[in-house]
ZATI-17204 format. One line per 2 residues: for each residue y, x, z of N, C-alpha, C, O, CB. Coordinates in steps of 0.05 Angstrom, whole numbers, plus 5000, padded with zeros to 4 digits. Glycine has a CB too. Example, Ala and Ser with C-alpha at 12.3 -4.5 7.8 and 13.67 -1.06 7.14 Angstrom:
! ZATI-17204
4886,5264,5156,4910,5246,5156,4934,5264,5156,4934,5285,5169,4911,5226,5181 ~ 4955,5257,5142,4979,5273,5143,5001,5258,5157,5023,5268,5161,4988,5282,5114
! end
This chain:
! ZATI-17204
6523,2674,0732,6546,2689,0739,6542,2701,0766,6536,2686,0785,6572,2671,0738 ~ 6546,2727,0770,6542,2740,0796,6563,2731,0816,6585,2724,0809,6542,2770,0793
6554,2730,0841,6573,2723,0862,6592,2745,0868,6585,2769,0865,6557,2716,0888 ~ 6617,2738,0874,6636,2758,0883,6632,2764,0912,6618,2749,0926,6665,2749,0877
6643,2785,0922,6641,2792,0950,6652,2770,0967,6641,2763,0988,6655,2819,0957 ~ 6675,2758,0958,6687,2736,0973,6669,2712,0975,6667,2699,0996,6714,2728,0961
6656,2705,0953,6637,2682,0953,6614,2688,0972,6605,2670,0987,6627,2676,0925 ~ 6604,2713,0971,6582,2720,0989,6589,2718,1018,6574,2707,1034,6572,2748,0982
6613,2728,1025,6623,2726,1053,6626,2697,1060,6619,2689,1083,6649,2741,1056 ~ 6637,2680,1042,6641,2652,1048,6614,2638,1052,6611,2622,1071,6656,2638,1025
6594,2645,1035,6567,2633,1038,6555,2641,1065,6543,2625,1079,6549,2642,1015 ~ 6558,2667,1073,6548,2676,1098,6562,2662,1121,6549,2653,1140,6552,2707,1100
6588,2659,1120,6603,2646,1141,6594,2617,1143,6591,2607,1165,6633,2647,1135 ~ 6590,2603,1121,6581,2575,1121,6553,2573,1133,6547,2555,1148,6582,2563,1093
6535,2591,1125,6508,2591,1136,6508,2595,1166,6493,2582,1180,6491,2612,1121 ~ 6524,2615,1175,6525,2620,1203,6538,2597,1218,6528,2590,1240,6540,2647,1208
6558,2586,1207,6571,2563,1220,6551,2539,1222,6552,2524,1241,6597,2554,1204 ~ 6534,2537,1202,6514,2516,1202,6494,2520,1225,6481,2501,1233,6499,2516,1176
6491,2544,1234,6474,2550,1257,6488,2545,1284,6476,2550,1305,6463,2579,1255 ~ 6513,2537,1283,6527,2531,1307,6543,2555,1318,6552,2553,1341,6509,2521,1328
6546,2575,1303,6561,2599,1313,6590,2595,1306,6597,2582,1287,6550,2625,1300 ~ 6607,2607,1323,6636,2605,1319,6645,2627,1299,6630,2646,1294,6650,2609,1346
6669,2623,1289,6680,2643,1270,6681,2670,1283,6677,2690,1270,6708,2634,1260 ~ 6687,2671,1309,6688,2697,1322,6661,2711,1321,6660,2735,1319,6697,2694,1351
6640,2695,1322,6613,2707,1319,6609,2719,1291,6598,2741,1288,6591,2686,1324 ~ 6620,2705,1271,6618,2715,1244,6634,2741,1241,6624,2761,1229,6629,2695,1224
6657,2742,1253,6673,2766,1253,6659,2789,1267,6660,2812,1257,6701,2761,1266 ~ 6646,2784,1289,6632,2804,1304,6609,2815,1287,6604,2839,1285,6621,2793,1331
6594,2796,1274,6572,2805,1257,6582,2821,1233,6569,2841,1226,6556,2780,1247 ~ 6604,2813,1221,6615,2828,1199,6623,2856,1207,6619,2875,1192,6640,2813,1187
6635,2858,1230,6643,2885,1240,6618,2902,1246,6618,2926,1240,6660,2882,1266 ~ 6597,2889,1257,6573,2904,1262,6560,2914,1236,6551,2937,1235,6553,2886,1278
6560,2897,1216,6549,2906,1190,6565,2929,1179,6555,2948,1168,6548,2882,1170 ~ 6592,2927,1181,6609,2948,1171,6604,2974,1186,6603,2995,1175,6639,2940,1173
6601,2972,1212,6597,2995,1230,6570,3008,1225,6568,3033,1223,6600,2987,1259 ~ 6549,2992,1223,6522,3002,1221,6512,3006,1192,6492,3019,1187,6503,2984,1236
6526,2994,1173,6520,2999,1145,6504,2978,1131,6504,2978,1106,6507,3024,1144 ~ 6489,2961,1145,6473,2941,1132,6465,2919,1151,6465,2923,1176,6449,2953,1118
6457,2896,1140,6447,2874,1157,6421,2883,1170,6417,2877,1194,6442,2849,1140 ~ 6404,2898,1156,6379,2907,1167,6384,2925,1192,6370,2923,1212,6363,2923,1146
6404,2942,1190,6411,2960,1213,6420,2943,1237,6414,2950,1259,6433,2980,1204 ~ 6436,2922,1232,6445,2904,1253,6421,2890,1266,6419,2888,1290,6466,2884,1243
6403,2880,1249,6379,2867,1259,6363,2886,1277,6353,2878,1298,6361,2856,1236 ~ 6359,2911,1268,6344,2931,1283,6358,2936,1310,6344,2938,1331,6341,2957,1267
6384,2939,1310,6399,2944,1335,6397,2920,1354,6394,2924,1378,6428,2950,1329 ~ 6398,2896,1343,6395,2872,1360,6367,2871,1372,6364,2864,1396,6401,2846,1343
6347,2878,1357,6320,2879,1368,6317,2900,1390,6304,2895,1410,6299,2884,1345 ~ 6329,2923,1385,6329,2944,1405,6342,2935,1431,6331,2939,1453,6342,2970,1394
6365,2923,1428,6380,2913,1452,6365,2891,1466,6365,2890,1491,6408,2904,1444 ~ 6352,2874,1451,6336,2852,1464,6313,2865,1480,6307,2855,1502,6324,2833,1442
6301,2886,1470,6280,2899,1485,6290,2912,1510,6277,2910,1531,6267,2921,1468 ~ 6314,2924,1509,6326,2936,1533,6331,2915,1554,6326,2918,1577,6353,2951,1525
6342,2892,1545,6349,2870,1564,6323,2859,1576,6323,2854,1600,6364,2848,1549 ~ 6303,2855,1560,6278,2844,1571,6264,2863,1590,6252,2855,1610,6258,2838,1548
6267,2889,1585,6256,2908,1604,6272,2909,1630,6261,2912,1652,6255,2936,1592 ~ 6298,2906,1628,6315,2907,1651,6313,2881,1668,6315,2882,1693,6344,2911,1643
6308,2859,1655,6306,2833,1668,6281,2819,1659,6283,2799,1644,6332,2816,1663 ~ 6258,2828,1669,6233,2815,1659,6231,2786,1667,6241,2777,1688,6209,2830,1671
6219,2770,1649,6216,2742,1654,6192,2738,1672,6170,2748,1667,6212,2726,1627 ~ 6196,2724,1694,6174,2718,1713,6162,2691,1706,6176,2672,1702,6185,2718,1742
6135,2691,1704,6121,2666,1698,6109,2654,1723,6096,2633,1721,6100,2670,1676
! end
C-alpha cells in the first residue's frame, strides 16, 4: 500500500526528531522544500551556504 503524504511527512518528522532536531527545525526544512521545490534543491542550497560560511570564516589549524 503506498504511503500517503501525511504518513511521509510523519515519517520524515520522526526521522529528523531521531537526529535530535526540534519540531521547529522540521518546519523550517518543510518550508525550504516548499520554497525550493525539492529536497535535493535544499541540500544543494545548504552546501552552497556552507561553502560561503567556510570561505568567510576559514578554519585555522
